[in-house]
N, C-alpha and C positions, 0 to 999 in steps of 0.2 A: 636487616634488626638487630642492630648491638642491642648488648643488655638493659644499657639506660634506657632507652625505647621502650619497651617491655615490659619493666619496673612500671613508668610515666600513665603509659596502657592500663596496667593492671588497676594503679594506683583513681585513676582517675573512673572506670569500670566502675569499684570500690564503693566512692563518691557516689560516683548517679547509683549505688545498688544501695544507699544507706538513705540516702534522698529518697529516693520510693519508699520503706523499709519503715522513714523517718513519719512521713504523707501516713498511709498507713494507718501507721499505730493512734496519730491526732486526729487520720478519722473515725477510728473505732472507740475513741475518747469521746471529740465530740458525739456520741450515739449517729453519723446519718450513715447509717446501712455499716460499716463494721469492713473493714476491708478494701482494696484496693474495686472504688470507682473505676468505671469505663471512661468521666469526665479527667481524675489524673492522672491516670494511663496515658490518654489524648495528648496531656498532659508535657509527661516525662518523653511519650515517642515528636510530639514537636518539638521537644525540648534537642537531643536527641537527631534527627535528620533536619529538620527545619526545615524543607518542603512540604510532609505530608498533610490531603486539605480535610483527612479525617477515616474512616470508614461506611462501607456503607450500610446504605437503610435499610430495615427492613421495613418491606411492605408491610403492611396493617391487616393480621387472618378477616376484616371484618369488611375485607372490599367486595364492592360484587359482580362476581364470575357473568363477565357478556356473555358467555355461547353459555348457560345456565339453561337459555328458551329455548334456540336457534335447535334446529335443522338441517342434516345434511347428505344428501344421498348420497348411497355409499357408493366406495370406488373396486370396479369390476377387475378383479384384480387377477383375472382371466385374459389381459390384455397388455400385464407387463412380459418383459423380455432383459433378460442379459444381454444388456451394446457395453457394457463396462470388467476386465477383472484387475483389479492392485497389484499386481508383487511384489510382497514384498516383507513382511512376515514370515518366520522362521517356524510358528506353531500358531493353535487356532486365535482370532479373534475372541475375547473374552467380552470388549464391549466396541461401541462405535458410535458417535457423538453426532449432530448437522447443526454447523452452525447458525443462529439464529437471523443473520446478517446480509452472513460473504459464502460466496461459491467453495465454502472450506467441509471437511468431515476431518475429525481426528478418529485414533482408532487405538487399544487398548488389548495387547495379546501375552499372548504365557509363555511366549517370548520376552517377557523382561519388559524390551519396547517399547514402546508408546509413539505414533505417525500421524505427522496432521496432513493434508491426501488437497491438493485443488480437486475443484470439479465441473465442471465430465471432462476433463483433462486423464484425471490422478497422475497427477505430479509430486514425488513428494515436496512437499516441503518446509518439513523441518522436521525431524527425530531427534526422541531423544530414550539412552539407554542409562545405566546401574543401575534401576530396580536392582534389593534383592529375590524375591523371590515376586512371581504375576502378578498380574495389573487387571486386578478388574471393573475398576470403574476410572471410566475416563467423559468432563460435561467443560462446557462454555460459561463462563462469565455472563448473565443475565446481560449483559451491559454490554 
C-alpha cells in the first residue's frame, strides 16, 4: 500500500472513532445510562461490516432446569476400556471439550497448541499454534 492509502485508512478510522465518541457524549448528556450502550455499539458495528446480525443472546438465569428432578442410573466405569489413543501433542493436555452435536473433540495443551479431532477415528481436523504460553482452556460455542 502506498502512503496515500494508509493516510486515507487512518483518516476513516479516526472519523469512525469520533462518531462513536460523539454518540457516547450525547448519550451521557441525555442521561440514558452514560457510556456506550449495546445498541450504539451494534449500530456502529453494522455500519462497519454491514453483515453482522448482532451478538448472541444470553439466556435468562431463571429458566427451569429440565434435569433437576430426573434421576439417572450410574454408569459402570469398570466396563470402559481404552480403544483409541490420539497422538499429536508434544506435552500434556490441559483441557478437552466434546462438541455437543458433532463427532469432534477439541484439545488444549501445554505445548501451546490446540487441536480439533474427529471421533472415533481420531483424525486431526484442524490445529492452531502461536500462543505465547500454555493453553489452559478450550470449549465449543453452545450453538
